[in-house]
C-alpha positions as CSV (number, residue, x, y, z in Angstrom):
1,M,162.7,119.7,70.3
2,L,160.3,119.7,67.2
3,V,156.7,119.0,67.2
4,K,154.1,119.2,64.4
5,T,150.6,119.7,64.7
6,T,147.8,120.5,61.8
7,G,145.8,123.2,60.8
8,S,143.9,124.2,57.9
9,A,143.5,127.0,55.4
10,I,140.4,128.2,52.9
11,H,140.8,128.3,49.3
12,G,137.7,129.2,47.6
13,I,135.1,126.9,49.2
14,D,137.7,124.1,49.7
15,A,140.1,124.0,52.4
16,I,143.6,123.1,52.3
17,I,145.8,121.3,54.8
18,I,148.5,123.4,56.9
19,T,151.3,121.9,59.0
20,I,152.4,123.6,61.6
21,E,156.0,123.0,62.7
22,V,157.4,124.2,66.3
23,N,161.0,123.8,67.3
24,I,162.4,124.9,70.5
25,S,166.1,125.4,71.1
26,Q,168.5,127.6,73.0
27,G,168.3,131.3,72.3
28,K,165.4,134.1,73.1
29,K,163.7,134.8,69.8
30,F,160.6,134.0,68.0
31,Y,160.1,133.0,64.2
32,L,156.9,132.7,62.5
33,V,157.8,131.9,58.6
34,G,155.5,129.9,56.3
35,L,153.7,133.3,54.6
36,P,151.7,134.4,57.4
37,D,149.5,137.3,57.1
38,N,149.3,140.1,60.0
39,A,146.6,138.7,62.2
40,V,148.7,135.2,62.1
41,K,151.7,137.1,62.9
42,E,150.3,138.7,66.1
43,S,149.7,135.2,67.7
44,H,152.8,135.4,69.1
45,H,151.2,138.2,71.8
46,R,148.2,136.1,72.4
47,L,149.9,133.3,73.0
48,V,152.3,134.8,75.6
49,A,149.0,135.7,77.4
50,V,147.0,133.1,76.9
51,L,149.7,130.3,78.5
52,N,150.4,132.3,81.0
53,N,146.3,132.8,82.2
54,I,145.8,129.2,82.1
55,G,148.7,128.1,84.0
56,F,151.3,127.3,81.8
57,K,154.3,129.0,80.9
58,F,155.7,130.3,77.3
59,P,158.9,129.0,77.0
60,R,161.6,131.9,76.9
61,R,163.8,130.3,74.3
62,R,164.5,130.2,70.4
63,I,161.0,129.4,68.7
64,V,160.9,129.0,65.3
65,I,157.4,127.9,64.1
66,N,157.1,127.0,60.0
67,M,153.9,126.9,58.6
68,A,153.7,124.8,55.5
69,P,153.4,124.8,52.1
70,A,155.3,128.2,52.2
71,D,153.6,129.0,49.4
72,I,150.1,129.5,50.6
73,K,148.9,132.7,52.4
74,K,148.0,132.1,56.2
75,E,145.2,134.6,56.8
76,G,143.5,135.1,60.3
77,S,143.9,134.3,63.8
78,A,142.1,130.4,63.5
79,Y,145.9,129.4,63.8
80,D,145.8,130.1,67.4
81,L,145.0,126.9,68.7
82,P,147.0,124.8,66.4
83,I,150.2,126.8,67.6
84,A,149.7,127.4,70.6
85,I,149.1,123.2,71.4
86,A,152.2,122.9,69.3
87,I,154.3,125.0,71.5
88,L,153.2,123.6,74.6
89,A,153.9,119.8,73.1
90,A,157.4,121.1,71.9
91,S,158.0,122.5,75.9
92,N,157.5,119.4,77.3
93,Q,154.1,120.8,78.8
94,I,152.1,118.2,77.4
95,D,152.1,114.7,75.8
96,E,152.3,114.9,71.9
97,D,151.3,111.3,71.3
98,R,148.2,111.7,69.7
99,L,149.1,115.0,67.9
100,D,149.2,113.7,64.1
101,E,145.5,112.1,64.6
102,F,143.7,115.6,64.7
103,V,143.6,118.6,62.8
104,M,142.9,121.8,65.2
105,M,141.7,125.5,64.0
106,G,140.4,127.9,66.7
107,E,140.9,131.8,67.6
108,L,142.0,132.1,71.1
109,S,140.7,134.7,73.9
110,L,143.6,135.7,76.2
111,D,141.5,133.6,78.9
112,G,142.1,130.9,76.7
113,T,138.6,130.9,75.2
114,I,138.0,129.1,71.6
115,K,136.3,131.6,69.2
116,P,134.5,130.3,65.9
117,V,136.4,130.3,62.7
118,K,134.8,130.2,59.4
119,G,134.8,127.3,56.9
120,A,134.5,124.6,59.4
121,L,132.6,122.4,57.1
122,P,135.1,122.2,54.3
123,M,137.7,122.1,56.5
124,A,136.2,119.0,58.1
125,L,135.5,117.2,54.4
126,K,139.3,118.0,53.5
127,A,140.3,116.5,57.0
128,K,138.3,113.0,56.0
129,E,139.8,113.5,52.7
130,E,143.2,113.7,53.7
131,G,142.8,110.5,56.5
132,F,142.8,112.3,59.8
133,K,140.6,110.5,62.3
134,N,139.6,113.4,64.6
135,I,139.1,117.1,64.4
136,V,138.9,120.0,66.8
137,V,136.8,122.9,66.3
138,P,135.3,125.8,68.5
139,K,131.7,124.7,70.1
140,E,130.4,127.1,67.9
141,N,131.1,125.3,64.8
142,V,130.8,121.7,66.2
143,M,127.3,121.2,64.6
144,E,128.0,122.0,61.0
145,A,131.4,120.2,60.9
146,A,129.7,117.1,62.5
147,I,127.7,116.7,59.5
148,V,130.9,114.7,57.8
149,D,130.3,111.1,58.0
150,G,133.8,109.3,58.7
151,I,135.4,111.6,61.0
152,D,135.3,112.7,64.5
153,V,135.0,116.1,65.3
154,Y,135.0,117.8,68.7
155,G,134.0,121.1,69.6
156,F,135.4,122.8,73.3
157,H,134.6,126.5,74.3
158,H,138.5,126.4,76.0
159,I,141.7,125.3,75.0
160,N,142.1,123.8,78.6
161,E,139.5,121.1,77.3
162,V,141.4,120.5,74.3
163,I,144.4,119.4,76.5
164,S,142.5,117.4,78.5
165,M,141.0,115.5,76.2
166,L,144.7,115.0,74.3
167,S,146.0,113.8,78.3
168,N,143.3,112.0,79.0
169,K,142.1,110.4,75.7
170,S,138.5,110.8,76.4
171,E,135.7,111.5,74.3
172,D,134.6,114.4,75.7
173,G,133.4,117.3,73.6
174,L,133.0,114.6,70.2
175,V,129.8,115.2,68.6
176,K,128.0,113.2,66.0
177,L,125.1,113.9,63.6
178,D,123.2,112.3,60.5
179,A,123.1,114.7,57.2
180,A,120.6,112.7,55.9
181,E,118.1,112.7,58.5
182,M,118.5,116.7,58.6
183,L,117.4,116.9,55.2
184,V,114.1,114.9,55.9
185,G,111.0,117.2,56.3
186,K,113.2,120.0,55.5
187,H,110.4,121.9,53.2
188,D,108.6,124.2,55.7
189,Y,108.6,127.3,53.6
190,P,107.4,130.5,55.2
191,F,105.1,131.0,51.9
192,D,102.7,129.3,49.7
193,F,101.3,129.3,46.6
194,S,98.3,128.4,47.7
195,E,98.4,132.2,49.4
196,V,98.2,133.6,46.1
197,K,95.1,134.6,44.4
198,G,95.0,134.7,40.8
199,Q,97.5,135.4,39.0
200,E,97.3,131.8,37.5
201,N,99.2,132.2,34.6
202,I,102.3,133.9,36.1
203,K,101.7,130.9,38.8
204,R,102.7,128.4,35.7
205,A,105.2,130.2,34.4
206,L,107.1,130.1,37.6
207,E,106.3,126.2,37.8
208,I,107.8,126.1,34.2
209,A,111.0,127.9,35.6
210,A,111.4,125.5,38.6
211,A,111.0,122.3,36.6
212,G,113.3,123.2,34.0
213,G,115.7,125.7,35.7
214,H,115.1,128.6,33.7
215,N,115.7,132.2,34.6
216,I,112.4,134.3,34.0
217,I,112.0,138.1,34.5
218,M,108.4,139.2,35.3
219,I,107.5,143.0,34.0
220,G,104.5,144.5,35.6
221,P,103.0,147.9,37.6
222,P,103.6,148.4,41.2
223,G,101.8,146.0,43.3
224,S,100.6,143.2,40.9
225,G,102.5,140.8,43.1
226,K,105.8,140.2,41.6
227,T,108.1,140.1,44.4
228,M,105.3,138.3,46.3
229,L,105.2,135.6,43.7
230,A,109.3,135.7,43.5
231,K,109.3,134.8,47.5
232,R,107.3,131.7,47.1
233,L,109.1,130.1,44.1
234,P,111.4,127.9,46.3
235,S,108.5,126.4,47.9
236,I,108.0,124.6,44.6
237,L,111.8,123.8,43.6
238,P,112.8,120.0,44.2
239,P,114.1,119.1,47.7
240,F,117.9,119.2,48.5
241,S,120.4,116.1,47.9
242,I,122.8,115.9,50.5
243,E,125.3,116.8,47.7
244,E,124.0,119.7,46.9
245,A,123.0,120.4,50.5
246,L,126.5,120.2,51.5
247,E,127.8,122.3,48.3
248,T,126.1,125.2,49.8
249,T,126.7,125.0,53.0
250,K,130.4,124.9,52.5
251,I,129.6,128.1,50.5
252,H,127.9,129.9,53.6
253,S,130.6,128.6,55.8
254,V,133.0,130.2,54.2
255,A,131.3,133.2,54.2
256,G,130.5,133.0,58.1
257,I,127.1,133.7,57.7
258,L,125.7,129.7,59.1
259,P,123.7,130.4,62.1
260,D,125.0,128.8,65.2
261,D,122.2,126.5,65.5
262,S,122.4,125.0,62.1
263,S,124.5,122.4,60.8
264,L,123.3,122.3,57.3
265,V,121.8,124.6,54.6
266,A,118.6,122.2,54.2
267,S,116.2,124.3,52.4
268,R,117.2,125.8,48.9
269,P,118.6,129.5,49.6
270,Y,116.6,132.7,48.5
271,R,118.8,135.6,47.9
272,S,117.2,139.5,47.1
273,P,120.2,141.9,47.6
274,H,119.4,145.7,47.1
275,H,119.8,147.2,43.8
276,T,122.6,149.6,45.3
277,I,125.4,146.7,45.5
278,S,128.5,146.4,44.1
279,D,130.1,144.4,41.8
280,A,132.1,142.6,44.4
281,G,129.2,142.4,46.7
282,L,127.5,140.3,44.0
283,V,129.7,137.8,42.2
284,G,132.7,138.2,45.2
285,G,135.8,139.8,45.2
286,G,137.3,142.0,47.9
287,T,141.1,142.1,49.2
288,F,140.4,138.2,51.0
289,P,137.9,137.2,48.1
290,Q,134.8,136.3,49.5
291,P,131.8,134.8,48.0
292,G,128.9,137.1,46.4
293,E,125.2,137.0,46.3
294,I,125.5,134.5,43.1
295,S,127.4,132.3,45.0
296,L,125.4,132.4,48.1
297,A,122.4,131.6,46.1
298,Q,123.9,128.6,45.1
299,N,121.3,125.6,44.0
300,G,118.6,128.4,44.7
301,V,116.8,131.7,43.6
302,L,118.3,134.9,43.2
303,F,116.0,137.7,43.0
304,L,116.8,141.0,41.5
305,D,113.8,143.2,42.2
306,E,113.8,146.8,40.3
307,L,116.5,145.1,37.6
308,P,116.9,148.5,35.6
309,E,117.9,150.0,39.1
310,F,121.3,148.0,39.3
311,K,123.9,149.6,38.2
312,R,125.1,148.3,34.4
313,T,128.1,146.9,35.3
314,V,126.9,145.0,38.1
315,L,124.1,143.4,35.9
316,E,126.9,142.7,33.4
317,V,129.4,141.2,35.5
318,M,126.7,138.5,35.7
319,R,126.6,137.1,32.2
320,Q,129.6,135.0,32.3
321,P,128.7,133.3,35.3
322,M,125.5,132.7,34.3
323,E,126.9,131.2,31.2
324,D,129.7,128.6,33.0
325,R,128.0,128.3,36.4
326,I,131.2,129.3,38.0
327,V,133.0,132.5,38.8
328,T,136.6,133.1,39.0
329,I,138.2,136.0,41.0
330,S,141.5,136.7,40.5
331,R,144.1,138.8,42.8
332,A,148.0,139.4,42.3
333,R,148.5,136.4,44.8
334,V,145.5,134.3,44.6
335,T,142.8,132.8,41.9
336,V,139.8,131.7,43.6
337,D,136.5,129.6,41.6
338,Y,133.0,130.2,43.6
339,P,130.1,127.8,42.1
340,A,127.3,129.9,41.0
341,S,124.8,127.6,39.6
342,F,121.0,129.7,40.7
343,M,118.0,130.4,39.1
344,L,117.8,133.9,38.2
345,V,114.4,135.8,39.0
346,A,113.8,139.4,38.2
347,A,111.3,141.7,38.3
348,M,110.7,145.3,36.7
349,N,108.5,147.6,36.2
350,P,107.7,148.1,32.4
351,C,108.5,152.1,32.2
352,P,109.9,154.8,35.1
353,C,106.2,155.3,35.7
354,G,105.2,151.8,36.3
355,Y,102.0,151.9,34.6
356,Y,102.9,151.5,30.6
357,N,100.5,148.6,28.9
358,D,98.4,149.2,32.4
359,P,95.0,148.6,31.8
360,E,93.9,150.5,34.5
361,R,95.9,153.3,34.9
362,E,97.8,155.5,32.4
363,C,101.2,156.2,31.6
364,V,102.6,159.7,31.5
365,C,106.0,158.3,30.0
366,S,107.2,159.4,26.7
367,P,107.4,156.2,23.9
368,G,111.0,157.5,24.0
369,L,111.5,157.4,27.7
370,V,110.3,153.9,27.7
371,K,112.5,152.4,25.2
372,T,115.3,153.9,27.5
373,Y,114.2,152.2,30.8
374,L,114.2,148.9,28.8
375,N,117.6,149.1,27.2
376,K,119.2,149.5,30.5
377,I,119.1,145.6,30.4
378,S,121.3,144.6,27.8
379,G,120.6,142.3,24.7
380,P,123.5,139.6,26.1
381,L,122.1,139.9,29.3
382,L,118.3,139.1,28.5
383,D,119.7,136.3,26.1
384,R,120.1,134.2,29.0
385,I,116.5,134.8,30.6
386,D,114.4,132.1,29.2
387,L,111.0,133.4,30.3
388,H,109.4,137.1,30.1
389,I,106.4,137.2,32.1
390,E,104.1,140.4,31.9
391,V,102.3,140.8,35.8
392,T,99.0,142.7,35.5
393,P,97.6,143.5,38.7
394,V,94.8,141.2,40.3
395,P,91.0,142.6,40.0
396,F,89.1,143.3,43.3
397,K,86.9,140.4,42.6
398,D,89.6,138.0,42.3
399,L,90.8,139.1,45.5
400,A,87.6,139.3,47.5
401,M,86.4,135.9,45.7
402,T,88.6,133.9,44.5
403,P,89.4,130.5,46.8
404,K,92.9,129.4,47.7
405,G,94.6,127.8,44.8
406,E,97.0,124.9,44.3
407,S,99.3,124.1,47.2
408,S,103.2,124.5,46.8
409,N,103.4,120.9,47.8
410,T,101.0,119.5,44.9
411,V,103.3,121.6,42.3
412,R,106.4,120.7,43.7
413,K,105.4,117.0,43.0
414,R,105.2,117.8,39.6
415,V,107.9,119.5,39.4
416,I,109.9,117.0,40.8
417,L,108.6,114.4,38.3
418,A,109.5,116.6,35.1
419,N,113.4,116.9,37.2
420,K,113.4,112.9,37.1
421,I,112.6,113.2,33.4
422,Q,115.6,115.3,32.7
423,E,118.1,113.4,35.0
424,Q,117.5,110.3,32.9
425,R,117.9,112.6,29.8
426,F,121.2,113.9,30.7
427,K,122.9,111.2,32.8
428,E,125.5,110.5,30.6
429,N,126.2,114.5,30.1
430,T,128.3,115.7,32.8
431,R,127.6,119.5,31.6
432,V,124.0,119.4,31.6
433,F,121.5,118.9,34.6
434,S,118.6,120.7,33.3
435,N,116.6,121.9,30.0
436,A,117.5,125.5,31.0
437,Q,121.4,124.6,30.5
438,M,121.3,122.8,26.7
439,S,123.5,124.3,24.4
440,S,122.7,124.4,20.5
441,R,123.5,120.8,19.9
442,D,121.7,119.2,23.0
443,I,118.7,121.4,21.7
444,D,118.9,119.8,18.5
445,S,119.3,116.6,19.8
446,Y,116.2,116.6,22.7
447,C,113.8,119.6,21.2
448,E,113.2,118.2,17.7
449,L,110.1,119.7,16.3
450,Q,107.5,117.9,13.9
451,P,106.9,119.9,10.4
452,D,103.6,121.4,12.0
453,G,105.2,122.5,15.1
454,L,108.1,124.1,13.1
455,A,105.2,126.0,11.0
456,L,104.0,127.7,14.1
457,L,106.8,128.6,15.3
458,K,108.2,130.4,12.1
459,M,104.4,132.1,12.0
460,A,104.6,133.5,15.2
461,M,108.1,134.9,14.8
462,E,107.2,136.3,11.9
463,K,103.6,137.9,13.1
464,L,105.1,138.3,16.3
465,N,108.1,140.7,15.3
466,L,110.3,137.9,18.1
467,S,113.6,138.4,17.9
468,A,116.3,135.8,16.7
469,R,117.5,134.8,20.3
470,A,113.8,133.9,20.9
471,F,114.2,130.8,18.6
472,N,116.2,128.5,21.0
473,R,114.7,129.9,24.0
474,I,111.4,129.1,22.6
475,K,112.2,125.4,22.1
476,K,113.8,124.9,25.2
477,V,110.8,126.0,27.7
478,A,108.7,124.1,25.1
479,R,110.8,121.0,26.1
480,T,110.4,121.4,29.8
481,I,106.5,121.8,29.2
482,A,106.2,118.7,27.4
483,D,108.2,117.1,30.4
484,L,105.7,118.5,32.9
485,D,103.0,116.8,30.9
486,N,105.0,113.9,30.4
487,A,105.1,113.8,26.8
488,K,108.6,112.2,24.4
489,T,107.5,114.6,21.7
490,I,106.8,118.6,22.0
491,R,103.4,119.0,20.6
492,N,101.9,122.1,19.0
493,D,100.0,123.2,22.4
494,H,103.4,123.2,24.0
495,I,105.4,125.7,21.4
496,A,102.2,127.7,21.8
497,E,102.5,128.2,25.5
498,A,106.1,128.8,25.6
499,I,105.7,131.5,22.8
500,Q,103.5,133.5,25.1
501,Y,106.9,133.3,27.2
502,R,108.9,136.0,25.1
503,S,107.3,139.7,25.8
504,L,110.5,141.5,25.9
505,D,111.5,140.2,22.5
506,R,108.8,141.3,20.5
507,E,110.4,144.4,18.3
508,S,106.8,146.2,19.4
509,W,107.7,146.5,23.0
510,G,108.3,149.6,24.1
511,N,107.2,151.3,20.9
């Protein structure tokens, strides 16, 4: 007898529907075909024990299981549940009437307990897209799958509960959630800008970065507040749209790092990997490709502290994802794409001892050593960072006397207004969503300078010995400053402020 059930496989951050065909006939052989890996092949031994332990029988006949399409690698043990249900139906131990309405996934313990799987959210999205009415997932995954509207999501602890639901046509285990409601009021970050005393110029630079999606690097001595400021950047970013939240949640779901009690990544991620991270850890990869830190920071912030201490090869592999906002990982059998649209925030000391240009402490590094230290960051990578900020320690009088500054909520309101201006500006451009993503052609269209403004920029480049790469970066940042001022044209004061944010482009730096 032939019975079909439906499962799902993860490819990148998206799912693919897998049809599991089970045919039972005369004989005593077990065949599992369709490009399964070793974990899938081992399901035979697990299922024999599972079915016997829950009061059913594993058929002692010729069983052929085909997993289609056969050209896609089937990995992991999450196919246990659909295979077990198909075997029971094909051997007439349960009814097969409703099986074509369900996608189901879950690993089985020997006692029939259903263990959690990775990627429940993309599986539910794909099941809905393919027209399925229901999806069955482990109880631990039901919250993330249930945020998909238009499909019934069932969560169970044990295979007997699945069998009972199919046999009795009950709604036991059905969970419904409203994704839009889950985003309401999700702006309670643990850190707030009001806690930062002094550093008004740095907070202003972070506001500009948040408003235009600009990458930023902070250069300053140890203890000047670089990490403290970076941790507060997500609190001024615009709130998630439902599309952004689902996209980010899909990545965390596939990576298996979504908390059990969470169904949606409702606030923008903040990722801060250690400088010993490998290439694959940062951009993704492995034998079975997994998303890296730059994908886990999708629609959020990637903070790289002590930037020159990262391996140069690790930093260089970020260049293409920063430009294209996507990571392509190729292996012999598979090529997958992961999104990588993140805001890079980097921090570094100005020299090995950390006190070059410090107003209070003397640097003990030679000019050559300072230059060598700065050269650990390549020009092409630096070219992708729009704002360079020098951070100095806060004087004691400011720490002791300065009242609290603006709250993150106040700053975020200005950032949201600037974002809306950019949405309107780029509404017909599917490639650009913020000022930071503008190409040279876009800059010519949207960042036109008045003659006196162009003269100011020319004078600044000559006087400060700014490198050629600074020209378009200054214009993009000036456009964002103008948006924060709700100004249609870029004024001289916007250009003058943008010029301040190109410290590392000055040829005198480090000499």
